N, C-alpha and C positions, 0 to 999 in steps of 0.2 A: 580539604586539599586533595584528598584521594579522588573525589568526584571530578575535580577540575582536570586532573591528570587523565582520567579515563575519557572525559569529554574531549580533551585535546587530542588524545590518540585517535578517537573516533573521527574527529574533525580532519586530522591529517590523512587518515585512510580514505575518508569521503572525498577530500579534495584530490588526492592522488587518483582515486578511482572514478572521479568525475560524477560522483553521486551527489548532485547539487542539492536535491531536496534534503538529504541527510545533513549535508554541510550547513545549509541555511538553518535547519532546526537546531543543530548543535550551537551555532553562533547565537541564535536567539536565546537559548538557555544560558549560555555563558555571559551574554550581555546582561540579562536579567539578574544573574547571580552577582556579576561585578557591580551592578547598581544597588545591590542589597535589597532587591525587590522579590527575591526568590521565596521568601516566607509568605508573600501575598499572591504572587503570580503562579508559582508551581502548583499549589493545591487547586487553583482554578483550572489550569491546563490539565492537570491529572484527572480532575473530576469530569470536565466537559470536552477536552481536546479531541478525543476520539470521535465523539458525536459531531462536533463542529467540522472536523476533517471529512467524515463520511458524508455529511450534508453537502459540503462544497464539492466533493468528488462526484457524488451522485448527480448533483445539479449540472456539473460540467459534462458528464456522460449523457444526460438527458437533453442537452442543448440541441442536437439534431432533430429531436422530436418537437421541442418547443419552437424551433425556428421554421418548422415545416419541411425540412429536408427529408424527413422520414414520414411517409404517408401511411394510411391504413392499408392501402394496396401493398406497400412494401412489407408491412408487418404480416399480412395474410400470406404473401409469397414466401417469406422467410420461415414461417411456422409450418409450411408444408414441404420444406426441403430438409434433406438430411443434415445439412450444416446448421440450420435453425434449430432443429430438434436436438442436435448435439450441443449447441450453445446453451439451450435451455437446461439440459441435463447437467452439463459441466458447471453452469452458474448455480444450479440448485446444490450440487455437491460442494463447491468451493464456499458458497455462502454458509452452508451448514458447518463446514470445517472452520471457517472464520469465526463463527459464533462460538464453537467449542474452544478455539484458541483465545478469543477475547475473554471468555469465562475463566479459562486456565490462568491467564495473566492477571486479570483484575479481581475477580471474585475469589478465586482460589489462592491468589497472592504469589504466584510463581513468576514474579517479574525478574528474578535473577537470571533468567535465560535471555533477557532482552539484549545484552551485549552480543551474545552468540548470534542472535537473529540479525542484529544490525551488521555485524561483521560478515555474516553470510550474504546478506543483501548487497553490501558494498563489494565484496569479492566477486559476486555474480555480475555486478555492474562492470567491474574492472575486466574480468577474464572472459565473460560470456556475452558482454554487451547488454546485460539485463537492465531493468529499471526498477529501483527499490520502491515499488508501489503495489500494495496488496491487492486491490480489486482488479488490477489488470492481469492477475494470474489466470483468471478465467479465459480471457482472450488469448493469452499465451498458450494455455493448454489446448485451446481450440485450434490455434494455428499449428501446433505440433501434431495434433490429431489429423487435421486436414492434410498436412504434409505427408504423414505416414500413409493415409488412405490413397492419396494421389500417386504414391510410388508403387503401390500394388496393383 
């Protein structure tokens, strides 16, 4: 029952904060639990969910390349500009940090910090207009860096 209360609180905050992806994820987990399928579905999602999510996210990000909107000339030009080099460096760093974070949560078993991360993501969505999606951190950091550079 304790987990239902926590999930409901997260759902309420997500709905209030318009963090739709978090709200949908919580709803899916609650529905699975209410249908008594959690003993079958939860382990499957826990084991494979991050990889499935990453695959879908990366596929979505690669669509401009797959559809031909990004050409080899575009790639050549971006890698010879300061913004392209900055994107490369920030992507390298955030991917490294994401790997450390994933290891911290899964391999090392420190998943007790997940509620704080969820609340932080939702609060950032509410008060700062953020989007609770991990891989977009790189482009957000890049956007901030570009904004800072253009001011000077």
